[in-house]
N, C-alpha and C positions, 0 to 999 in steps of 0.2 A: 484243470483235469477234466476228463470226460468219463461217462459211463460207456463201456464198450461191451457189446454182446455179439457173438459170432455164431452163425448157424453153420453147422457141419452137415451138409445135405447129402443123403445117400444117392438121390437121383438129381439130375440136372434140373434146376428150377426153370421151368418154361416161362415165357412171357405171361401166359395166362395165370399160372400159379403165383407169379410175382405180383401181378396186378391185383389178384384176389387178396393176397396177403396185405398189400397196401390199403385196400378198401376195408379190410377187417381192422387194421391199425387205426383207421379214422376216416370214414367216408367224407367228412367235412374238411379234411386236411388238403392243403394245396401242394402239388408236386412240381418240383423244378428239376428237370433233367439237364444236367450240365455235362453233356457228352464229351466235350473237349477235356474235361478234368476227370472223367471216369466216375462221377458220383451222381447220385440222385438225392435231393434234399426234400424233406417233408417240412412244411411250414404250418403253423397255426393259422386259422382264418384271419387273425389280426396281423399276420406277416411275420411273427416271431419264429425263427428257425427252431425246429424241434429235433430232427434226426437227419443224419447224413448216412447214406448207404453207399458203400463202394461197389464197383463192378464185381460181378461174380467171378471167382477164379477156380479153376480146376487144379487140385493138388494131387499129383500122380505119384510122388515119392513116398514109399511106405514109411510110416513113422514120422513124417514131416509135421503133421498137425500136432502130434504128441510133443515133438521137440519145441515147436513154436509156442505152444500154449503151456508147456510145462506139465502136461498130463502124465499120469503114471501109465505104465504099459498095460495095466489091467483094464483101463477105460477102452471100451470098444468103439473105435472110430471107423466109419465106413471107408473103404478103399476101392478105387480112388474116391476122393471127397470133393464136393463143391463147397467152397468157402465163401460165406456171405457175411460181411462185416458191417455192423451199423454202430453209430456213435451218437451220443446225446450229451448235451451240456450237463455237467455234474450238479448244477444248482437248480435244476428244473425237474421236479418229480413227474410232471406230466410227460416230459420228453422221455424219461426212462420207461414209463409205462407204455408209450407208443413204440419205442424200440423193442421192448420185450414182446409186446403183442404182435408186431410185425414178424419177428423171428419165429415165435411160436406158431403163427398161422402158416408161415412158409414151411416149417418142418412138418406140420400136419399134412401138407401136400406132397412133400418130397421124402419124408423119413429122415432119420438122422438124430443129431443131438445138438445142444447148444452149450456154449461156454461164455461166462461173463466175468468181468473183473471185480464183481461183488455179488 
């Protein structure tokens, strides 16, 4: 299993905002951009993988984020919304903290809300 946290961004995350959020998550972390697979991975300085961040996606269909995440219709989700998904190993508390910190820092720059599987 993994810990999943999704940023539902009101504004499109710029490269600058994304890099700033990565630095807030851990300036000592190593970044591996795997462009061919559409993911960015954050690694601990010892090489241990911490967080996988998928490419940012624009969700244009009204209500689609609600449907995909099982949110009630009372939850205000920006529309359209920029979907940023990050995943961390379930058995690594440091990885969960890094994933949460990254999404929180990104949302501070773009507005919006987050969803997690716990």
